[in-house]
A tleap script that builds the chain and sets N, CA, C and O, in Angstrom:
source leaprc.protein.ff14SB
mol = sequence {
  NMET LEU ARG VAL LEU LEU ASN GLU PRO ASP
  GLY ASN LEU THR LYS TYR ARG ILE ALA LYS
  LEU SER GLU CYS SER ARG GLU TRP VAL ILE
  GLU PHE LEU ARG LYS LEU GLU ALA GLN GLY
  LEU VAL GLU GLN THR GLU VAL LEU ASP PRO
  ASP LYS LEU ILE LYS TYR TRP SER GLN VAL
  ARG LEU GLU PRO GLU HIE TRP ASP TYR MET
  LEU ARG ASP PRO GLU CILE
}
set mol.1.N position { 9.920 -22.117 -16.551 }
set mol.1.CA position { 8.813 -21.337 -17.023 }
set mol.1.C position { 8.565 -21.576 -18.518 }
set mol.1.O position { 7.417 -21.602 -18.964 }
set mol.2.N position { 9.617 -21.746 -19.266 }
set mol.2.CA position { 9.444 -22.001 -20.701 }
set mol.2.C position { 8.716 -23.313 -20.933 }
set mol.2.O position { 7.882 -23.411 -21.834 }
set mol.3.N position { 9.021 -24.319 -20.132 }
set mol.3.CA position { 8.338 -25.611 -20.254 }
set mol.3.C position { 6.847 -25.447 -19.977 }
set mol.3.O position { 6.020 -26.037 -20.673 }
set mol.4.N position { 6.501 -24.657 -18.977 }
set mol.4.CA position { 5.099 -24.423 -18.640 }
set mol.4.C position { 4.396 -23.726 -19.802 }
set mol.4.O position { 3.289 -24.111 -20.178 }
set mol.5.N position { 5.021 -22.719 -20.362 }
set mol.5.CA position { 4.425 -22.016 -21.504 }
set mol.5.C position { 4.230 -22.938 -22.701 }
set mol.5.O position { 3.199 -22.887 -23.372 }
set mol.6.N position { 5.217 -23.772 -22.961 }
set mol.6.CA position { 5.115 -24.671 -24.117 }
set mol.6.C position { 4.088 -25.780 -23.898 }
set mol.6.O position { 3.533 -26.306 -24.863 }
set mol.7.N position { 3.830 -26.137 -22.647 }
set mol.7.CA position { 2.799 -27.140 -22.354 }
set mol.7.C position { 1.394 -26.582 -22.488 }
set mol.7.O position { 0.452 -27.327 -22.758 }
set mol.8.N position { 1.244 -25.281 -22.301 }
set mol.8.CA position { -0.063 -24.611 -22.421 }
set mol.8.C position { 0.104 -23.386 -23.318 }
set mol.8.O position { 0.020 -22.260 -22.829 }
set mol.9.N position { 0.337 -23.576 -24.611 }
set mol.9.CA position { 0.674 -22.452 -25.488 }
set mol.9.C position { -0.492 -21.549 -25.876 }
set mol.9.O position { -0.275 -20.485 -26.455 }
set mol.10.N position { -1.719 -21.950 -25.571 }
set mol.10.CA position { -2.884 -21.195 -26.038 }
set mol.10.C position { -3.171 -19.922 -25.248 }
set mol.10.O position { -4.075 -19.174 -25.620 }
set mol.11.N position { -2.440 -19.652 -24.179 }
set mol.11.CA position { -2.621 -18.421 -23.424 }
set mol.11.C position { -3.668 -18.495 -22.339 }
set mol.11.O position { -4.062 -17.461 -21.800 }
set mol.12.N position { -4.134 -19.688 -21.999 }
set mol.12.CA position { -5.162 -19.830 -20.969 }
set mol.12.C position { -4.620 -19.690 -19.556 }
set mol.12.O position { -5.393 -19.455 -18.627 }
set mol.13.N position { -3.310 -19.827 -19.370 }
set mol.13.CA position { -2.736 -19.720 -18.038 }
set mol.13.C position { -2.563 -18.258 -17.630 }
set mol.13.O position { -2.194 -17.409 -18.442 }
set mol.14.N position { -2.836 -17.986 -16.365 }
set mol.14.CA position { -2.568 -16.653 -15.836 }
set mol.14.C position { -1.098 -16.567 -15.457 }
set mol.14.O position { -0.416 -17.586 -15.343 }
set mol.15.N position { -0.616 -15.351 -15.265 }
set mol.15.CA position { 0.768 -15.168 -14.846 }
set mol.15.C position { 0.972 -15.765 -13.456 }
set mol.15.O position { 2.035 -16.309 -13.157 }
set mol.16.N position { -0.041 -15.660 -12.619 }
set mol.16.CA position { 0.031 -16.254 -11.279 }
set mol.16.C position { 0.166 -17.773 -11.372 }
set mol.16.O position { 0.979 -18.369 -10.665 }
set mol.17.N position { -0.624 -18.395 -12.239 }
set mol.17.CA position { -0.579 -19.854 -12.395 }
set mol.17.C position { 0.764 -20.298 -12.969 }
set mol.17.O position { 1.311 -21.319 -12.552 }
set mol.18.N position { 1.295 -19.536 -13.924 }
set mol.18.CA position { 2.615 -19.846 -14.478 }
set mol.18.C position { 3.664 -19.797 -13.372 }
set mol.18.O position { 4.543 -20.656 -13.308 }
set mol.19.N position { 3.571 -18.800 -12.508 }
set mol.19.CA position { 4.515 -18.676 -11.398 }
set mol.19.C position { 4.424 -19.885 -10.471 }
set mol.19.O position { 5.448 -20.420 -10.045 }
set mol.20.N position { 3.213 -20.313 -10.162 }
set mol.20.CA position { 3.043 -21.471 -9.281 }
set mol.20.C position { 3.590 -22.741 -9.918 }
set mol.20.O position { 4.296 -23.508 -9.263 }
set mol.21.N position { 3.273 -22.968 -11.178 }
set mol.21.CA position { 3.737 -24.176 -11.867 }
set mol.21.C position { 5.250 -24.162 -12.093 }
set mol.21.O position { 5.889 -25.214 -12.131 }
set mol.22.N position { 5.814 -22.965 -12.242 }
set mol.22.CA position { 7.249 -22.827 -12.473 }
set mol.22.C position { 8.038 -22.723 -11.176 }
set mol.22.O position { 9.268 -22.765 -11.173 }
set mol.23.N position { 7.311 -22.587 -10.080 }
set mol.23.CA position { 7.929 -22.429 -8.762 }
set mol.23.C position { 8.854 -21.217 -8.723 }
set mol.23.O position { 10.003 -21.304 -8.288 }
set mol.24.N position { 8.326 -20.083 -9.189 }
set mol.24.CA position { 9.069 -18.831 -9.140 }
set mol.24.C position { 8.087 -17.711 -8.786 }
set mol.24.O position { 6.887 -17.954 -8.655 }
set mol.25.N position { 8.588 -16.511 -8.636 }
set mol.25.CA position { 7.724 -15.401 -8.242 }
set mol.25.C position { 6.929 -14.872 -9.435 }
set mol.25.O position { 7.355 -14.979 -10.584 }
set mol.26.N position { 5.774 -14.306 -9.134 }
set mol.26.CA position { 4.933 -13.716 -10.180 }
set mol.26.C position { 5.646 -12.530 -10.829 }
set mol.26.O position { 5.515 -12.297 -12.030 }
set mol.27.N position { 6.396 -11.787 -10.024 }
set mol.27.CA position { 7.131 -10.638 -10.543 }
set mol.27.C position { 8.159 -11.072 -11.591 }
set mol.27.O position { 8.328 -10.418 -12.620 }
set mol.28.N position { 8.846 -12.194 -11.307 }
set mol.28.CA position { 9.833 -12.690 -12.258 }
set mol.28.C position { 9.151 -13.149 -13.546 }
set mol.28.O position { 9.675 -12.930 -14.638 }
set mol.29.N position { 7.985 -13.785 -13.422 }
set mol.29.CA position { 7.232 -14.219 -14.602 }
set mol.29.C position { 6.859 -13.011 -15.458 }
set mol.29.O position { 7.009 -13.042 -16.679 }
set mol.30.N position { 6.377 -11.960 -14.823 }
set mol.30.CA position { 5.990 -10.750 -15.559 }
set mol.30.C position { 7.188 -10.165 -16.287 }
set mol.30.O position { 7.092 -9.805 -17.460 }
set mol.31.N position { 8.314 -10.069 -15.597 }
set mol.31.CA position { 9.528 -9.515 -16.202 }
set mol.31.C position { 10.005 -10.369 -17.374 }
set mol.31.O position { 10.373 -9.837 -18.421 }
set mol.32.N position { 10.002 -11.680 -17.201 }
set mol.32.CA position { 10.477 -12.575 -18.254 }
set mol.32.C position { 9.517 -12.585 -19.446 }
set mol.32.O position { 9.960 -12.638 -20.593 }
set mol.33.N position { 8.210 -12.534 -19.185 }
set mol.33.CA position { 7.245 -12.482 -20.287 }
set mol.33.C position { 7.424 -11.208 -21.106 }
set mol.33.O position { 7.276 -11.234 -22.327 }
set mol.34.N position { 7.739 -10.101 -20.452 }
set mol.34.CA position { 8.011 -8.857 -21.185 }
set mol.34.C position { 9.200 -9.028 -22.122 }
set mol.34.O position { 9.185 -8.547 -23.255 }
set mol.35.N position { 10.228 -9.715 -21.638 }
set mol.35.CA position { 11.409 -9.969 -22.458 }
set mol.35.C position { 11.047 -10.838 -23.665 }
set mol.35.O position { 11.494 -10.581 -24.783 }
set mol.36.N position { 10.234 -11.865 -23.426 }
set mol.36.CA position { 9.816 -12.746 -24.520 }
set mol.36.C position { 8.899 -12.018 -25.499 }
set mol.36.O position { 8.967 -12.253 -26.706 }
set mol.37.N position { 8.039 -11.131 -24.983 }
set mol.37.CA position { 7.163 -10.340 -25.862 }
set mol.37.C position { 7.982 -9.427 -26.764 }
set mol.37.O position { 7.663 -9.269 -27.943 }
set mol.38.N position { 9.037 -8.824 -26.218 }
set mol.38.CA position { 9.890 -7.931 -27.005 }
set mol.38.C position { 10.564 -8.679 -28.154 }
set mol.38.O position { 10.885 -8.083 -29.182 }
set mol.39.N position { 10.774 -9.976 -27.980 }
set mol.39.CA position { 11.380 -10.793 -29.029 }
set mol.39.C position { 10.339 -11.398 -29.963 }
set mol.39.O position { 10.695 -12.090 -30.916 }
set mol.40.N position { 9.053 -11.144 -29.701 }
set mol.40.CA position { 7.990 -11.650 -30.562 }
set mol.40.C position { 7.680 -13.117 -30.367 }
set mol.40.O position { 7.086 -13.746 -31.243 }
set mol.41.N position { 8.074 -13.678 -29.226 }
set mol.41.CA position { 7.846 -15.097 -28.982 }
set mol.41.C position { 6.497 -15.373 -28.319 }
set mol.41.O position { 5.902 -16.427 -28.541 }
set mol.42.N position { 6.016 -14.440 -27.516 }
set mol.42.CA position { 4.736 -14.597 -26.823 }
set mol.42.C position { 3.966 -13.283 -26.867 }
set mol.42.O position { 4.526 -12.218 -27.128 }
set mol.43.N position { 2.680 -13.388 -26.606 }
set mol.43.CA position { 1.831 -12.218 -26.385 }
set mol.43.C position { 1.017 -12.526 -25.145 }
set mol.43.O position { 0.179 -13.427 -25.141 }
set mol.44.N position { 1.276 -11.759 -24.086 }
set mol.44.CA position { 0.754 -12.077 -22.753 }
set mol.44.C position { 1.258 -13.458 -22.360 }
set mol.44.O position { 2.455 -13.629 -22.129 }
set mol.45.N position { 0.374 -14.446 -22.278 }
set mol.45.CA position { 0.820 -15.807 -21.944 }
set mol.45.C position { 0.614 -16.776 -23.110 }
set mol.45.O position { 0.736 -17.989 -22.941 }
set mol.46.N position { 0.305 -16.244 -24.280 }
set mol.46.CA position { 0.113 -17.079 -25.468 }
set mol.46.C position { 1.419 -17.192 -26.251 }
set mol.46.O position { 2.064 -16.187 -26.547 }
set mol.47.N position { 1.794 -18.403 -26.578 }
set mol.47.CA position { 3.009 -18.640 -27.358 }
set mol.47.C position { 2.688 -18.388 -28.823 }
set mol.47.O position { 1.799 -19.028 -29.386 }
set mol.48.N position { 3.405 -17.462 -29.441 }
set mol.48.CA position { 3.164 -17.123 -30.838 }
set mol.48.C position { 3.921 -18.040 -31.795 }
set mol.48.O position { 3.413 -18.402 -32.856 }
set mol.49.N position { 5.129 -18.407 -31.411 }
set mol.49.CA position { 5.950 -19.253 -32.276 }
set mol.49.C position { 6.665 -20.304 -31.428 }
set mol.49.O position { 7.765 -20.059 -30.932 }
set mol.50.N position { 6.039 -21.483 -31.259 }
set mol.50.CA position { 6.638 -22.519 -30.408 }
set mol.50.C position { 8.039 -22.946 -30.848 }
set mol.50.O position { 8.895 -23.198 -30.000 }
set mol.51.N position { 8.287 -23.031 -32.150 }
set mol.51.CA position { 9.602 -23.452 -32.636 }
set mol.51.C position { 10.695 -22.470 -32.230 }
set mol.51.O position { 11.775 -22.875 -31.800 }
set mol.52.N position { 10.408 -21.181 -32.367 }
set mol.52.CA position { 11.389 -20.171 -31.971 }
set mol.52.C position { 11.584 -20.149 -30.453 }
set mol.52.O position { 12.688 -19.898 -29.969 }
set mol.53.N position { 10.508 -20.411 -29.704 }
set mol.53.CA position { 10.624 -20.443 -28.253 }
set mol.53.C position { 11.479 -21.630 -27.806 }
set mol.53.O position { 12.269 -21.501 -26.871 }
set mol.54.N position { 11.333 -22.767 -28.453 }
set mol.54.CA position { 12.166 -23.930 -28.147 }
set mol.54.C position { 13.625 -23.626 -28.493 }
set mol.54.O position { 14.525 -23.988 -27.736 }
set mol.55.N position { 13.863 -22.972 -29.617 }
set mol.55.CA position { 15.225 -22.602 -30.001 }
set mol.55.C position { 15.822 -21.645 -28.975 }
set mol.55.O position { 16.983 -21.786 -28.593 }
set mol.56.N position { 15.030 -20.672 -28.529 }
set mol.56.CA position { 15.488 -19.742 -27.493 }
set mol.56.C position { 15.843 -20.502 -26.222 }
set mol.56.O position { 16.870 -20.234 -25.599 }
set mol.57.N position { 14.998 -21.445 -25.843 }
set mol.57.CA position { 15.219 -22.246 -24.637 }
set mol.57.C position { 16.540 -23.014 -24.744 }
set mol.57.O position { 17.306 -23.077 -23.782 }
set mol.58.N position { 16.800 -23.590 -25.907 }
set mol.58.CA position { 18.032 -24.362 -26.069 }
set mol.58.C position { 19.270 -23.471 -25.985 }
set mol.58.O position { 20.348 -23.943 -25.625 }
set mol.59.N position { 19.125 -22.198 -26.313 }
set mol.59.CA position { 20.257 -21.278 -26.263 }
set mol.59.C position { 20.537 -20.780 -24.843 }
set mol.59.O position { 21.690 -20.520 -24.497 }
set mol.60.N position { 19.499 -20.646 -24.024 }
set mol.60.CA position { 19.686 -20.087 -22.679 }
set mol.60.C position { 19.778 -21.145 -21.596 }
set mol.60.O position { 20.123 -20.831 -20.457 }
set mol.61.N position { 19.480 -22.382 -21.926 }
set mol.61.CA position { 19.483 -23.458 -20.934 }
set mol.61.C position { 20.893 -23.726 -20.439 }
set mol.61.O position { 21.831 -23.830 -21.230 }
set mol.62.N position { 21.037 -23.835 -19.132 }
set mol.62.CA position { 22.322 -24.142 -18.529 }
set mol.62.C position { 22.397 -25.634 -18.233 }
set mol.62.O position { 21.449 -26.219 -17.710 }
set mol.63.N position { 23.510 -26.233 -18.564 }
set mol.63.CA position { 23.737 -27.635 -18.243 }
set mol.63.C position { 23.999 -27.748 -16.741 }
set mol.63.O position { 24.687 -26.897 -16.176 }
set mol.64.N position { 23.472 -28.768 -16.093 }
set mol.64.CA position { 23.747 -28.948 -14.670 }
set mol.64.C position { 25.230 -29.228 -14.424 }
set mol.64.O position { 25.908 -29.843 -15.248 }
set mol.65.N position { 25.718 -28.759 -13.265 }
set mol.65.CA position { 27.115 -28.988 -12.923 }
set mol.65.C position { 27.377 -30.449 -12.596 }
set mol.65.O position { 28.464 -30.963 -12.864 }
set mol.66.N position { 26.403 -31.110 -12.027 }
set mol.66.CA position { 26.538 -32.517 -11.700 }
set mol.66.C position { 25.166 -33.179 -11.724 }
set mol.66.O position { 24.136 -32.508 -11.661 }
set mol.67.N position { 25.170 -34.467 -11.814 }
set mol.67.CA position { 23.934 -35.242 -11.838 }
set mol.67.C position { 23.855 -36.064 -10.563 }
set mol.67.O position { 24.867 -36.600 -10.110 }
set mol.68.N position { 22.693 -36.169 -9.991 }
set mol.68.CA position { 22.467 -37.002 -8.822 }
set mol.68.C position { 21.605 -38.195 -9.221 }
set mol.68.O position { 20.632 -38.058 -9.963 }
set mol.69.N position { 21.977 -39.347 -8.723 }
set mol.69.CA position { 21.206 -40.547 -8.989 }
set mol.69.C position { 20.934 -41.261 -7.670 }
set mol.69.O position { 21.761 -41.234 -6.758 }
set mol.70.N position { 19.796 -41.884 -7.579 }
set mol.70.CA position { 19.472 -42.659 -6.399 }
set mol.70.C position { 19.168 -44.093 -6.852 }
set mol.70.O position { 18.316 -44.325 -7.710 }
set mol.71.N position { 19.872 -45.022 -6.265 }
set mol.71.CA position { 19.663 -46.424 -6.577 }
set mol.71.C position { 18.870 -47.073 -5.458 }
set mol.71.O position { 19.171 -46.872 -4.281 }
set mol.72.N position { 17.886 -47.830 -5.809 }
set mol.72.CA position { 17.014 -48.454 -4.815 }
set mol.72.C position { 17.788 -49.419 -3.916 }
set mol.72.O position { 17.757 -49.279 -2.694 }
set mol.73.N position { 18.468 -50.378 -4.494 }
set mol.73.CA position { 19.251 -51.375 -3.741 }
set mol.73.C position { 20.648 -51.439 -4.356 }
set mol.73.O position { 20.905 -52.310 -5.188 }
set mol.74.N position { 21.550 -50.547 -3.972 }
set mol.74.CA position { 22.854 -50.497 -4.635 }
set mol.74.C position { 23.746 -51.698 -4.349 }
set mol.74.O position { 24.717 -51.923 -5.071 }
set mol.75.N position { 23.442 -52.469 -3.321 }
set mol.75.CA position { 24.303 -53.605 -2.990 }
set mol.75.C position { 23.887 -54.895 -3.689 }
set mol.75.O position { 24.532 -55.927 -3.501 }
set mol.76.N position { 22.855 -54.860 -4.467 }
set mol.76.CA position { 22.385 -56.054 -5.171 }
set mol.76.C position { 23.199 -56.257 -6.421 }
set mol.76.O position { 22.964 -57.211 -7.162 }
savepdb mol mol.pdb
quit
């Protein structure tokens, strides 16, 4: 969801559209946007401070437990 917000920071996206692009529920988007608003990072769907939002993202981002790779022709 943070990536979607940072790609469209001007606030033109609806909460429904953010949910669709983020592949999550609209209810979760509303709840998370409230949390971000309380921190002064967004207002509705408009990003107020992109640098702080990126910093927040780097702090909450979880590293994947493992990486998957697909090789086209592994026997070559």
